[in-house]
SELOKE-871727 format. One record per residue: x, y, z of N, C-alpha, C in turn. Coordinates in steps of 0.02 Angstrom, whole numbers, plus 50000, padded with zeros to 5 digits. Example, Ala and Ser with C-alpha at 12.3 -4.5 7.8 and 13.67 -1.06 7.14 Angstrom:
2
506604971650390506154977550390506604983550390506424988850354506844994750357506455000250394
% end
This chain:
614
464405166646340464515168446411463865171246438463725169046503463095171446533463165178646555462675182146549462665189246568462475189946642462905194046679462755195246751462095198946757461725196646809461095200246819461185206046867460675209946873460725216146914460795214546988460505208747010460555206947081461285205547102461645202247057462355200847073462745207347080462595211947036462955218447040462815222047105462195221547126462005224847189462345221547249462375214747247462705211147303463445213047310463765213347251464475215147253464565222147280464165226747260464215233647284464095234147359463595230147382463445230347453464025227647495464315222147469464885219147506465485223847508465595227047451466155231747448466065237347499465435239647501465295245147548465385242847620465155236647634465225234147702465955233147721466345230647672467065229847686467395236647698467185241447658467475248247666467305251047734466665250247752466455252847817466805249147874466845242347865467205238447916467935240547922468255241547864468955243647864469035250347898468565254847883468605261347915468505260847991468035256248009467915255248081468535252748117468835247448086469445244748117469985249948120470065253648066470565258848065470425264048119469765265748127469585270648178469745268248247469605261648259469765258748325470515258948338470895256848287471625256848294471895263948304471615268548265471835275548272471675278248341471065276548364470865278848431471315275848485471465269348478471895265948527472595268848525472845270048464473505273148458473525280048490472985283848478472945290548508472945289948584472545285048608472495284148681473175282348712473505277648677474145275248704474695280548698474715283948640475265288548627475155295548655474525297448664474385304248688474115304148759473535300748766473205300748832473635297248885473895291248869474285287348917475035288248910475245293248872475955294148859476345295048924476095299248969476465300549031476515294349075475965290349077475975284349118476495279349092476485278349025476965273648997477685276149000477745282748997478415285649006478665284249077478205284949125478385283649195478585276349204478185271749172478355264649178479015263149145479145266449090479785265549056480355268049099480225273849131480745276749174480875272149234480345268849257480445264349314480915258549295480875256449234481325251149211482015253849197482045260249181482685263249161483035266649220482635269449268482925273249323482765269949390483225270949437483115269049506483295274949551482975275149609483165280149659483495276449717484135277749728484515274549781484555279049841484515276049900484615279849962485365281249969485525287449983486225289449994486345289650069486805285550093486935285050164487295291250190487075294050246487425299750275488045297550312488525301850317489125300450357488955301450430489135296550471488995297050543489445302250574489165306250619489565311350652490115308450695490625312250706491185309950747491045311250822491395307750863491425309250935492135311550949492195317350980492865320250991492945321951065493575322551086493705324351156493665331951165493845334351222493755341451239494175345951194494695343351164495125347351120494995346051046494475342251030494315340850960494675334750932495025331050973495365324950951494845319550937494815316850875494305311750859494435305350898493925302850931493985296550967493485291350940493025293650897492595289150858492495292550791492715289350738492685292450672492495287150620492605288550557492395283950503492985282450457492965276650426493465274950376493115271350318493445271350260493135268250201493035260750213492455258450190492275251450200491955248850137492175243150113491905240150052491425234450070490835234450038490345229350052489965227449989489605221749992489215219449935488505218349957488025221049918487315220049932486985217249868486405214249877485995212249820485295215149829484985217249773484315219949773483835214349751483425211649795483015205749778482585206649716482285212549705481845213349648482215212949581482875213149582483265212649520483575205749510483395201149554483695194449551483145189349534483255185249484482775180049464482915173449501483545171749509483725165349541484255166849594484045166749657484505168649712485065163649720484925157249715485445152249723485975153049669485745154349608486225155249554486655161449565486335166849588486695173049601487215171949657487005168649710487475167549766488035162849746487895158049703488415153549679488935157449638488705162049597489175166049557489595170649602489275173449653489645177749700490175173749737489995167549757490435163449799491065161349763491075161949697491695160449660492235165549675492025171549697492495176849713492505178049789491915177949818491835179249890491495173249922491865169049957491565162949986490975164650031490435160850023489825161850064489645155150095489695154750162489535148350194488775147650202488565141850226487855140350230487495144850281487835146650334487535151050384487375157850354487865160350314487755166850282487205166450230487185160950191486645160050142485955160250176485915156750232485285156450268485085163350293485575167150319485435173850343485205178450286485535177950228485345182150170484625180650149484445174250145483775172550123483245174650175483435174350239482975176850291482865184350284483405188050272483345195250263482915196950202482985192950149482595194150088481845193150103481685188050142480985186750158480685192150203481085194850248480835199550297480735206550270481115208450219481105215450195480755216050128480525222150112480255223350045480775221749991480545219749932480995217349880481465222749854481285229149864481715234449839482275236249888482245233549949482745235150000483365230749990483945233649981484555229649972484695225250033484975219450021485155214850074485915213950075486205214450133486935213850139487155206650128487655205950085487975199450075488585198950122489025203950118489615204150161489895211150162490285212650214490585219350221491305218650243491645224350248492355224550266492765220450217492615221250152492955217250101493635220150084494105215750067494745217950041494645221249973495105225749956495055229149892495075224249834495485219149839495545214249784494885210649772494535208849826493885205549819493375210449791493375216549818492895221649796492975223149721493595223949698493715225549628493535219649583493665213449605493495207549566492735206949558492365208349611491635208249608491385213549559491685219449562491475224849518491575222949444492105219249429492235217249360491725212049335491445208249381490995202749362490255204549366490095210949375489405212949383488935210749326489155211049263488695208949209488455201749217488845197649252488655190649262488275189549327488185194849367487845194049432487295199249438486725198249405486175203049408485945204349480485845210649496485605212549562486135213749614486755211749600487305212749648487585219849640487705223249697487965230049696488545230649745489155231449721489705233049767489665240349788489735241649852489685248449878490325250349915490555256449901491115259249939490815264249987490735262250050490425266550100490915268050156490625269250215491035270750273490825266250331491325264250370491205260450430491495264050490491245262450549491475265750610492175263650628492555268350655493245266850674493405270350740493725266550785493925269250850494685269150853494995274950840495725275050831496125273750896495845275650953496205274751017495985268151047496275262851024496025256151039495995254951115495385253751138495295251551207495125256951257495495262551258495435267051316494765270651321494385270851267493725274051269493155269151260493305262751261492805257751243492165258251285492235258951350491645258951394491255265451388491595270851371491245277251362490875277351296491225275551242490945276151175490435270751160490545264651185490135259151163490315257151093489825254851054489955252850985489315253150945489365252250880488775252350835488655245250808488035244150788487855237650760487205238150721486985232650692486375232650653485765233750698485265237450673484655238450712484315231750727484055230950787483685224950804482955225750784482565220450795481855220550774481475226150810481625227250874481265232450912481385239350882482025240750863482185247250833481825248050766481795242750727481475243050661480725244150669480425241350720479705242250731479555249350756480005252050797479865258550828480035264450783480475263450734480675268950691480525267450617480085271350586479905270050516480435272450466480945275950490481455278750445481765273250403481715274150335481995269150289482745268350297483075273250325483795272950335483985266850376483575265050426483735259450469483715252750432483385252550375483305246350338483835245450285484295250150281484845249450233485365244550261485635240250219486085234950245486725237650277486935243650257487555246350285487435250750345486815251950364486675256450420486855253050486487175256950529487345254550595487125259850646486815257650700486585262250751486955260850816486965265750861487305264950925486975259750968487385255450997487135250051038487245251251113487805254351130487955255751200488325262451203488425264951264488835270851275488565277051240489015281751226488835287951192488565286551122488815281451089488555279651023487805278451026487565275551080486855274251087486475280351111486705283651163486335289251192486285295151144486785296051100486785301751054486675299350982486375293550973486325290450907485965294950857485405297950876485015301950828485375308350809485805310750852486215316550835486765314550787487055308650798487625306350759487435303650691486845300650684486695296750623486585300850560486355307050566486245311150507485595309450472485505312150411484895311250371485075308550303484715303350280484855300250216484685304950158485045304050102484905307650041484605302949988484515305649927484235301549873484605303149808484765298049769485125298849706484755295049650484585298649596484275295549538484825292749493484755286249476485265283049434484925279549375485265279649319485035276149259485375269349257484965264249243485235257449242485105254149174485525249249158485415245549096484975239449110484905235249059484455229449066484675224649121485315224749137485575220349190485525223549259485275229649261485215233049326485845236649347486325237149304486965240349321486905247849309487155251749356487125259049350487585261349294487295265349249487685267949193487755275549197487325278649237487345285949240486975288349302487225293849332486875297049388486565303549364485955304849387485595310849366485515315549426485515322049411485445327049464484725328749480484265327549433483565329349448483295324549501482965327449550482695323549605483205321649657483825324049650484355322249697484275326049762484365322449817484355325449884485005323549919485375328549939486025327249971485915324350041486325319450058486325316750125486605321850173486325322150233486565326950283486985323150335487605325050341488065321950388487825322750459487935317650501487765318250572488195323350607487935326050661488315331050699488855327650741489385331350754489905328950799489675329650871489905325250914489765325550986490425326651022490435331751064491045333451102490985330851173491525327751196491555325351265492035329751306491945329551371492385333251416493045329651429493095323451406493675319251420494295321851385494865320951417495515322651390495855316051368495965315451303496265309251276496935307651308497355312651314498025311551342497975309051414497505312051453497415309951523497135302851526496675301251482496365294551481496905289351467497335290751418497865286051400498375285451457498545291051487499035291051542498765286951601498125287751616497825284051672497835276451658497695274651595497715267551576498425264751586498925268851569499625266651578499765265351652499495269451696499635268551768499335262051794498765260051766498455253751788498845247751764499145248251705499505242451679499035236551671499195230951704498795224851699498265224451754498225229551796497745229451851497035230551826496555228951870495845229551853495515234551900495055238451874494705243251917494435249251879494405254951913494135260951881494445267251910494465272551869494745278851892494355284651862494295290051901493935296051880494345302151900494385307051854494625313751871494065318551853493885322951900493325327551891493535334551912493325339551873493435346551889492955348351946493225350752003492815351852062492375358052055492495362252005492095368251996491565367351941491725363651888491265362951832490935356151828491225351151861490965344351856491195340651794491595343851751491815340551690492275334651706492125329151675492525323051685493105323051637493715323251663494305323151621494525315951606494395311551653494545304451644493965300451672493745295451635493235290751657493435284051628493805280151667494135274251640493965268051679493775262751642493685256151671494225251651642494545247851685495095243451664494965236251686495175231251645495465232151579494935234051528495165235951470494705238051417494665232751363494295234251311494245229851253494245234051190494375230951134494385234651070493685234551040493355240451042492675240551015492655240350939493245240650906493265239450834493065232250817493135227750866492955220750854492215220050839491805224450871491085224050859490905226850790491325231250765491205234150699491355229050645491925225650652492135220850601491805214050609491495212950666491165206550678491565202250725491305201250785491665197550837491615190050823492185186750822492185179550812491995176050878491795169850873491605166050933492205165250979492805164550950493405163850991493555170251030493455176050997493565182451031493055183551086492435181851072491915182551122492045178051182492265171951169492415167251224492995169951267493495172851233494065175551270493845181251316493425185751291493185191251332492765188851390492315184151377491865181751429492215177651483492775174451464493115170151512493655173851552493795180151535494305183951570494055185651641494415183551693494175184851762494155192251780494495196451742494495203651755493935207351718493515203751682492905206251651493005212651611493365212451557493505218551519492885221951490492355218151477491745221151448491345225051500491465223851563491075226651617491315233651633490855238551633491045245451647491075246651722491655245351751491725245651824491665252651852491845257751813491875264551839491185267351855490655264951820489985267251835489515261551855489725255351841489285249651854489555244751904490145246251932490445241751981490295244052052489965239852091489815241552160490345238752206490715243052240491275240952283491175243752354491415240252404491415243352471491875249352471491625255252487492045261252486492565261152542492485256452588492965255752644493025262352682493625264052703493715269752748493575276552716493495276852650493305283152619492595285252640492195280452664491515281952687491525285552754492085285352788492125288452855492015295952853492145299152795492015306352791491265307852797490845303552768490125304452775489905303552847490195298652881490015297452951490235303352994490835305952981491085311853017490615317753010490425319152948489985324952935489305324052968489035317952966488395316752999488445317853074488995315653104489095316653176489155324053193489515327853151489595335053162488935338653150488575336953097487935340353082487425339253137487405333253165486915331653217487175332853288487785335453292488085337153357488095331153404488235325253375488265319253416488915319153457489455321253426490105321753461490435328353441490885330553483491295336253466491945333853434492245337853392492875335753361493415333953411493365336953472493885335753522493745329653566493135326853561492975320953600493425315153580493655311353629494145306153616493855299153631494115294353593493955287353602494615283553607494655278853654495265274953662495215268553620495675267653573495675261853528496155256653554495885250753571496295245153594496425240153537496115241553479496195236953423495575232753410495085233153456494465229453446493905232353487493285230953466492685233353500492215227453510491965226653571491495221153585490785223653577490365219553543489655221053536489295214453547489005213653607488695207253625489225201853625489095196553587489585191153584490035191553522490025197453488490435198353428490995203353442491545202453406492115206953412492235210253344492275216853345492425220653284493125223453291493535221953241494245223553246494415230053210494905233553237495215239053202495765236153157495915239853103496425237153057497105236653091497215240953142497855240753179497755236153239498075230553237497935225153284498035227353357498565231153370498705233253439498345239753459497985242553412497595248553428497975254953416497605260653415497895267253403497975271353466497685268953522497695272953582497155278253579497285283953611496785289253618496725293153552496105293653525495985296753460495415301853465495535307953439494965312453428494745311753355494265315753334493975314853267494495315853212494895321053218495405322553168495915316753164496145314653223496625309153225496335302753195495695301653209495375295453186495365295053110495245300653076495255300353003495975299952977496415303853007497115303752985497415296752990497255293253044497525286553055497045281053034496455283053009495935278252988495765273353043495645275853103495505271553161494785269053157494715262453148494045259453143493675259953210494025258953265493705258853330493345265353345493635270953326493315277453338492625277653303492605275253242491975275553204491475270353227491715264653254491265259853286490905263253344491275267253382490985270553441490465275853421490645280353375490175285853361489565283553322489615278153282489025275853245488505273053293488725270453351488245267853401487845273653431488145279453434487785285353459487375288653404487625288153343487335291853286486775288053252486895281853232486405277953194486455279253119486355274053079486435274753006485875278852975485305279453009484755283452980484945290852975485425293053016485675299953011486255300652962486595295252948487155295352901486905295352829486385291552817486155290652747486005297252710485635302052740485515308352703486145312252687486635312052733487265315552720487645312152664487675305452666488025301652614487705302952545487045303152543486705304452480486815311552455486845316352502487005323252483487695323752452488145319452473488825319352445488865315652378488315312252359488305308952294488295301452297488335298452356488315291252362487585288952357487495282852333486815280352324486435283752268486785287252222486455291152169486705288852100486305290452049486535289951980486525296951950486915297851897487005304551868486885304251792486565309351767486415309651696487035312051658487465307451641488075309251604488055307051531487505303851511487425302151440487615295051421487765290851469487885283851455487515279551506487265273951483486895269551527487345264751564487035260651606487415255551643487605257551713487385263551735487555265551803487155261651854487455260351911487085257751968487085263052023486595262752067486535267852119486955266252180487215260052183487575258352244487095257552302487365257052362486945256052422487205260252480486765264352507486885267552573486345264752618486495259752658485975256052694485755259252760485155257752780484905259252847484345254352861483985255352915483465250552935482915249952882482705255652854482185255552803482405251552741483035252752720483305249352662483325241852673483565239652731483635232452744482955229052748482465232452778481805229652782481495228952713481585234152671481295234152603481635229052558482285228752561482665224452514482725217252537482815216352603482965209652628482415206852673481945211252694481425209052739481685207252808482225210552828482545208952893482615215352935482665214352999482765220053045483495222253045483595228553055484275231453059484565229853127485205228053127485555226453189486135231353199486335232153261486885236753276487525234553241487615228053233488205225653197488215228153125487625228953095487585231753028487855238853028487695242653079487935249553083488695249853090488975245353131489695245453141490055243853076489805238953040490115237352975490055243252926489465246252925489345251852878489775257852896489905258952959490295264852980490985265052950491265259252933491925259152902491885257252828491275258152798491195257152726491195249952705490985245452751490955238352735490225236052742490115229652747489435227152754489035228152691488455231552698488015232552641488215238552598488665242652621488825248852585489195247252520488945250152465489265249352400489275256052363489815257352327489875263552288490275262152225490175266252175490555265852113491125270952116491645270052075492165275152071491895282052054491395282352009491105288851992490775292152052490405288352091490085291252151490605293752201491145290052210491665292152256492015298452231492095299052165492395305152137491935311152147491285310152138490805315652150490815317652224490825312752269490875314252340491485318552355492055316752327492675320352340492645327352309492355328052250492285334552218491845339152259491305336452288490855340552329491195342652394491595338152422491975340052482492485345552465492795344952406493295349952385492975356652369492375356552340492025362652321491745366252382491555362552432491285364952496490545366852492490355371152445489685374052447489195371052396489445368152342488995366152288488975358552279488385356152260488295349052244488505347952172489155347352162489445346552095489135340552060488925341551997488645336151957489135334451901489275328051890489755326251838489465327351768489895329351722489695330551653490175327051606489905323351558490315319851509490235322651439489635324751421489485327251354489415334851356489785338151312489765345451308489095347451277488695351351314488035353251289487925360851288488435364651308488365371951306487975374951363487725370651408487335373251465487795375551520487575380651557487985383251612487935378451671488435378751714488455374451773488085377951830487485375751842487065378751894486925373451946487395372651993487335367352043486935369752103486575365052133486215366552195486705367252253486475370452306486895370852366486945364052398487525362752427487645356252456487225355152519487105360452557486665359952615487005356952677487665357152679488045354852737488455360652762488505361352828488885366852858489595367152829489775372752796490445373252765491005372352815490915374552877491445373752927491575366352942491045362452941491125355252952491495352052893491345354352833491695351652774492435353552777492575359552795493285361752798493655357752852493325355952905493645351752956493825344952925493375342152886493515335752853494075336552803494085342052766494625343452719495305343452753495335346652811495975347152846496215340352869495735336052890495915329252911496155325252850495845326252792496065322852731496765325252711496905331552722497585334152710498095330552754497915329452816498365326052863498495318852843497995315552812498075308752789498675308252741498755313452699499265313152646499915316952663499855322052704500425326652711500725327052781500455323352830500735323752897500935316852922501475316452962501695310052988501125306553025501075300053014500535296253044499945295152997499875299552947499345298752898499445292352858498895288952842498945282452809499235282852739499265288852710499575289652643500185294152646500425295652706500995300352712501625297852679501755291452684502385288752658502415288852582501865290652549501875290952476501995298052450502195302552495502475309052475501975313352435501335313152455500845317552424500835316852348500845322552315500845322652241501545322152213502035323152254502715323252227502865329552188502465334852200502565341252165502735346552217503285349852208503515354752257502995360152269502815361052332502355366452350501625365052339501445359252313500745357752299500525351952344500005353152384499805348252434499185344352411499155338052433498615333452417498205332052479497545331852472497105329552525496755323352500496705318352543496405312152519496235307352575496005301452555495835296252604495955289452573496285285252611496405278352590495825273852609495775268252575495265263252593495495256352572495345251452613495495244452597494845240552600494575239052541493925235752537493995228252545493745225752602493805218652618493285214652579493495209152548493035205152507492925198152537493235196652594493155190152625493115190852700492805186152732492785186052804493425183152833493615185752890494225183252923494015179552986494185173252990493975169053047494375170753110494095168553166494425169553230495095165853231495095159953202495715155953201496255159553160496055162553104496555166053063496835172153100496405175553138496645181453175497145179253229497005173553260497465171153312498135169053283498115166053224498745163653194499085168953151498715174353137498995179753095498615180253029498325186053016497935187052955498405186452894498195182552846498595181552786498685187952747499285189152723499425194952680499095193952612498915199552581498585199152516498995195252465499655196052467500085192752418500045185152423499835182452481499795175252490499115172452472498645176852453497975174752438497865174352363497385170252340497195170452269496955177552252497045179352189496885186252168496185188352188495685184052179494995185852192494835186652266495275184452311495155185152383495545191052413495925194552372496305200152398495855206252406496045210652452495655216752465495685221452405495165225652398495175230952348495575236852375495945240052331496335245952349495945252152328495795256552375495365262352363495715268752385495665273952344495915280452364495515285952331495355291052370495035297152344495465303052365495475308252323495885314152341495715320052297495955325952319495895331952279496515336252287496635340552239497225344952240497105350852194497475356352205497885357852264497435358652326497705357152384497305357452445497055364552459497485369552448497295376452464496785379252415496805377152353496345379752303496155374052256495705369652278495565363452241495345364552169495635360552124495455360852053495175354152028495525348752045495305342152022495235337452082494735333052076494645327552124494695321052086494865315852122494955309352090494725303752137494515298252106494375292152143494665286352102494995281852136495305276052104495145269852145494915264752111494835258152143495215253052101495665249452134496025243952101495755237452130495425233652087495135227352111495675222652137495565220352198496015215552230496735218052228496805224552238497465227652236497805228352303497465226052357497775226352423497655232852458498125235052499498055240952541497885247152499497415251252525497215257352490497775262352483498265262152529498825266952526499365264852478499235259652440499755257152394499565258652322499265253852287499145254652216498695260552200498115260952233497635266252217497925273152232498285273752288498585280252306499115282252255499525277452234500045279052185499755281152118499225277852097498905279752034498615286752040498275288152096497985294752107498515300152106499055298852140499615303552144499855305252073499915300252031500175301351963499675305151920499035303151921498555306051874498335313051895498295314351960498125321151982498705325951965499315323651976499885327851958499905329351883499765324351843499755325251770499195330151750498615329451780498045333751763498205341051780498485342151838498645349051859499175352151814499655348151794500185350751751499935351951680499565347151654499325347751585498845353451576498455354851626497945360051619498215367051629498855367551640499155374151648499115376951718498855372951766498815375251835499515375651865499935370951844500625370751870501115370451812501705373351819502215372651767502465365551763502625363251703502825356351693503465354451730503905359251741504535357451773504455356051848503835356751874503735355151944503585347651955503465344051901503325336851909503965333151925503925329051977504495324851994504295317651987504745313551961504595306351954504645302952022
% end
């Protein structure tokens, strides 16, 4: 055997040393990397692990209630079941939706909407699949969660309006935030699929008070994304929205709706000392729960095709000729400017000639000799044709506006119109035309260009009843004191108008006398009738006999208007009622006013209940 030489021994030793050093180097690198990963980066990897294991869910706040003056809930919440999916937890959306559709049918329109929502929002924001689910569907989905990654059934709350219809125009409704709201508000709450914000009415104007503040809940999830445990660390409780109190009386609102029956129009009851609105009703109404559950195309078509326009808020947004109720403003303007004395008389023959035009009094054969008091009691048009020619509408407009006509009021809901109190400046600005004397004659009896809402007429009547203060209507209880400005009209002149309004209702010859005032022993009503004409009457028709409202199509019939306050000696409530196409003002509108003012006085403890007579 050959003997190894010394060089071979040296080579082997060198290689062994190099291998040892290399092994130590590799071990050192591995040890250093392990140290780095396990010690230096331990917190980072723990955080990444926690991100896979834990999620932070937004906790939806309960929306505040809306209640009436006695705390009766008129907008509240009820349990609502819905299904959402979290995009970042879903690998195949079509597969996920197909699995869901085996339990909860999803049509193509809904699929398209879901995918659009997924594209528009961050991947961690849940997207609504469907809401208002039946318990059977909700429980079936919950059982199938292991097979539907990313799907989350939620038991939340939805808005509920228990008094179907009668508060619809006041409350409005809630709905999903639109693009403008999402752009203007960075609050993540708005991006939650179950969040609903106020769209109209008090729900909209008081939305930020009602919506509350979102909370946060830490949850542990398994590999499928299913919640297995809730953790208290990092938890933030959701803050419930505040309740909003209204001045409205639910019982009075419902009673007023009953008086209207199938009729269309608006009614207001207002406290003449505080301005609090006890009733603010537009008829017919609609069920605002339909907007919560999702309005079908058939339901929307039915609402839009109804000739009585149930969606339209007539009580604040309907402009109607105030008819003869406007005569109080003309009277006050004449008295304030000393154009005529109350004792000055005008002879009514039933018509007034102006150039080649004839303006008719409602009483065809005329009223005979009328002073100012008589003219209002009997609603003599001819008297007001005469004094407006001496007075001019430019002097009437400031008085009418002081009474609340031509104005809007901050009551906390949108959709008000200002109405129209016209004069030469208004006509030139709006129509680019010169004012004519015929315009004044029409305006003097609340026709022509003059328009008012039921709310404005109620404010006018409340200010007349109060005498000294410019009463402002209030719908939302805010804790502020009632600090009204002075009306700025001679109180003696207002009391003269009050006495004439009393005669309208309580003395023979008054246009509302035959309706027996309030029908309450010892309690007197002051008021004024109005018949708002909606069509022109030709000369031929006058010669042959003006057609009765009952013989005309509904849309061509006169509006029935009545304003009043009671008790006459110590006024507490004022009211205005307009019945669309209801005919003579001394009929439907007067009867409704009689009923609701009597109810308000009795309910509020002003009168004992046994004084009410049917």
